[in-house]
N, C-alpha and C positions, 0 to 999 in steps of 0.2 A: 116397411121400408122407403125412404126416398133416395134420389140419386144426389142429391146435395143437402147438406146441413143449414148452410148462410150462402144466399144470393144476393145480389144486387139487378135488381130492374131499372133498365132506363127506357122512361116512355118521352117521345117527342111530345112538345106542345101542340104541334099541329093535329097528331091523332086525337086529341080530345076536342076539336073542332068541328069533326064532321065535314060536312060541306057547308059550314057558315064559318063567320068570326066569332071569336071569343071560345067559350065551352058548351058543348052541347050537353046537357044534361043527363040524356039516355046512353051516350058513350062512358061518360064519368061513371053512372051508376054499374054499368055492364064492368068495366075495369075495376071498381071497388068490389064486386060481387067475387070476381077471377081472385083477384089478389087476397081476399077474406078466406075464400075456399083452400087457397095454397097455404096460408099461414096456418089455417085449421089442421094442416098434415103434419105440423111441428117444424115446418121449415123456419129458418130466421129470415126475414125479407126486409131490405133497405131499399129505398126507390130514389133514383132522381128523375127529376121532370122537366122537360124544357120549356121555352116561354114564347117559341114561335107563334101560337095563336092569337097571342096579344101583342107581341112587339118582338121583331130581331134587330139587332144591334146595327148588323150590316147593312139593313136596310134604309136605315138611319142617314148614313152617308150619302145616300141617293138624292135626297132632298135638303142637304147641308148641316145635318148635324156631325157634331164632334164624335169621333169614333169611340173614345172614351166612356163620353155621357151616354152614347147609344148602348154601349154594351151593359152599362150599369142599369138603364130602363128594361133591357132585356133580364137582367138578374131578377130585379122586381117582379117583372111578368112571371118567374117562375115560381116567385113566394105565393101570388096570388092563385097558382095553379095547384101548388101544393098545400093551401089551406082549403081549397075546394076537394080535393083529395081525402085529406083529414077528415072534414067535417063528414063527408060522406060515410067513409069507412067507421067512424066512429057511431053514428047512427046506425050502422050494422052491428054494433056491438062490440068492435075490434080497440083496442088500447093501440094509440098512434101517438108518435113522438115526432114533432117537427123540428128540424135545426135549420138554421139561416148561417149562411157564412158570412154576412154581414149584421153585425148585432141589431137587433131591433125588437127588444124586447116591448110589450106583451104579445108580439105578433108572432115568435117564436125564439127559441133558444139558440143562443150562439152555439156554433158547431164545435164540440169536443169529441176526440177519438173515445176517449174513456167513457164518457156518459152513454154515446152512441152504441159502444160495445156492450155495455152494461143492460140497455135497453132492450137491445138484440137477445141478450142472455134470458130476460125475462119474458121474451115472447112478445115484446111490444113492437109493431110495424114503424119502421123508422123513416121518414120522408126528409131527404137532404135538398134545399132550396138555395136559391141565391148563386148558383155556379160555384165557381173556385173563390167568389168574391174579388177576383182580379179580371179587370178588361183583357181581351185579346185571346180568351179562352173559351172554348166551347162547352156545352153541357153533356157531350161525349166525354170529353177529358175530364171533366167533374165526374162522372161514373165511373172512370178508370181509376182516378185518385182516390174517391170514397172506398171503391171495391178494394185496393190496395191497403187503404189504412184499417179497413175493419176484418181484413182478410176473407174475404168473399171469396168461395170455390168457382164462381162463374161469374160472368156478367150477361144477362139477357136482355138482349135489345130488341125491345117490340116495336115492328113497325107495321106496315100496311101491306107488306109483302111477305111471303111464305120463305123467305131465306134469300140467300146471295147468288145472283145471276151473272152469268159472263156480260150483259149487257142489260139495257132498262127492258123488263118484260112488258111494259106498256107499250113499248113502242117497236120492239124487236120479237116478232113471233117464234124466232129460231134460236131466242136466247137460253142457254144452257143454265139448269139450276145445279148448285151443287150442295151436296148431302153432308160433305166434310171437306175441310180446307186446311192446311197446316198455315202458320203465321208467314212464312216464307213465300208459299204459293200465292197468297191473298196479296201480300206485297208485290210480288213480281208482276202477278197480272194486273196490278193497279184496280182492285175491286172496288177501293173506296168504301170499306165495310165501316169504318170510323175515319175522322181526321189522322192524321199520322201520329199527333203526339199522344191521343188517346191509345191508338193502336201499339205503339212500342210499351207505353206502361202497362198494358195487358200483358205483351210479350215477354217483357222483363220480370215481370212479378209472377209468370205462369198463370195468368188469371184465364180461363177459357172463355169463349164467347159463342153465344147463339143468338142468331139471328132469326126471328121468327115473327109470324102475322098474330099481333096481339087482338085483332079483332075477331079472330075465329075461336068461337066458345069452346072451352077445354084445353087448349093450347100450354096454357102456363101450368095447369096441373099434368098434363102429359110429359112436360119435359122434367118437372120435378119428379114425377115417377119413373123414370129412364127411359121414357119413348123418344124415338128419334123423330124429331120436329123441325123444320127448320135445318138451318146450316151451323153445323158447329164448327168451330175455329180452334185449334190447340197446336201445340209444339209437336 
């Protein structure tokens, strides 16, 4: 038995880069192995991946780029990351369906709620790329939106820290880690779990959020098995 039947996993682009620019293949392979193991447990897995390891739209403003064009560049970066993850997963024997929010066949299939739902029911791993398809929205918002659209029970936010803290644990040795929070508590404490649009979407659609360290081997499987890992945020 698993704790969840259908999940959405949010991965940051920066997590794929390691200590370098672009994609660290060792980390990519590690993530793919973790995802494949979870899929073999019978869980329906969808993934939203960021593009910050390649380009972040807001950074473009600093050197004169138009915000809208910069955001579209960031969306394209997520497609590159999605294609890399799809390729590695397929080499491990997984069946993977990649959707793009902006139509760009033959790179990926234009997003369709129905097609994504049917692919998940067939046991395929689904990757959503291209953000929401609109500027001014983050991939956190994309993750919350797609989670609501496919009726995911939980949004798993894989990061490089092991949960939500009262302050930055890398700079504050006295930072307190939370094992569980309500949406109201997280909002009142201004903990910055996700951007406000994404956070509100999860809250209004009763989608649980688990923030955890994706770099710790076995964490994804443990969460799906019902173990207490990271920080759970729920009503």
